[in-house]
C-alpha positions, 0 to 999 in steps of 0.5 A: 134941174141939172142933168147930173141928177141921176136915179139911184135905181133904174128899172128896165122892162125889156120889151120888143125882142121878138118884134125887133127880130121879126122886123129885122128878118131874123128868128124870134129867138135871135131877138132874145139873144140880141136883147140879152147882149144889150142888157150887159151894155146898158147896165155897164153904161148906166152904172158908169153914169152913176146909177147904183141899181139897175133892175131888169125884167127879163122873164115873168111868171106869165112867160111860162105860157110861151112855147116850150122852145122859147122858154128853154132858150130863155132858160139857157140864156139865163144860165149862160149869163149866170155862169159864163158871162157873170165873169164879165160883170164881176170884172166890171165890179157889178154885183148880181142879185136875183128877184123872183120865185123858185117855183118851176126853176131847175135845181141847175139854174137855182144853183147858178143863181146862188153861185153868181150872187156869192161870186159877185157879193163883194162888188161895190160899183153897182148892182144888177137885179135880175127879175127872172121868174118874177111877178109883182103880185107874187112878190107881194104875196110872198112878202105877206106870207113871210110876215105872217110866218114871223108872227109880227103883230098887226099894229107893227106891220109898217111900210118899212116892215113890209119892204124888208120882206120883199125879194132882195130888200136892200134894192130900193124903190125905183126912181126911173122906170123905162119900158121899150117898144112903145107899150105903156103898162107895168105888166106887174113889174116891181109893183111895190117899188114902182109906186113913185117911179118916173115912167118913160115909154120909149118907142124903140124895141129893146135890142135897138135901145142904145147907150145914147138912148140911155143918156137921153132917158137919164136927161129926161129924168133930170128935167122932171120934178118929183113931189112924192104926193106933196 
């Protein structure tokens, strides 16, 4: 299979920021900063290769259990991306969308999300889907609640109907899902969209996942034969 077979949707589980920092003799929060910078680099490189959607798991609904200092730092990083650094993505023609629940998020951050989505809505080069305050179970439950509230008859509930009630329903199923840091689990990431994703687990921590590693991941995807149960 040709290496020019490029996934439409690349999913990224950004794991190992704190472990990278510890191994580098740095404070754990520095790992998050480095990982955040790397997300911009990898997103732009992936879209340059022809990937249409890049989704990034950057803060899960379970991450609220971390220390108050770490949570605050992650919230501040998200706000920075959605306000200051979204200009960089906008200039590169990248649209930004958010997938997650509003629960526990500040009005300040919610407004920043809305503004970033509006400012980049017309960009056509590619889409960065920020999975922030995201949980796979929560997304499915909230989709089910929307369907119930819409009074859709039981016999009319199809896969297509359900998918249209997910967060940002235009975001398609994941083709290639890459998780860094050697962990081999989904941790609730896009459970509905990951049903037939090709999974790739990389030993490197996220801050050291390079553009060359991205190209190697895309080449591995191109070598695989996808049968979708056939």
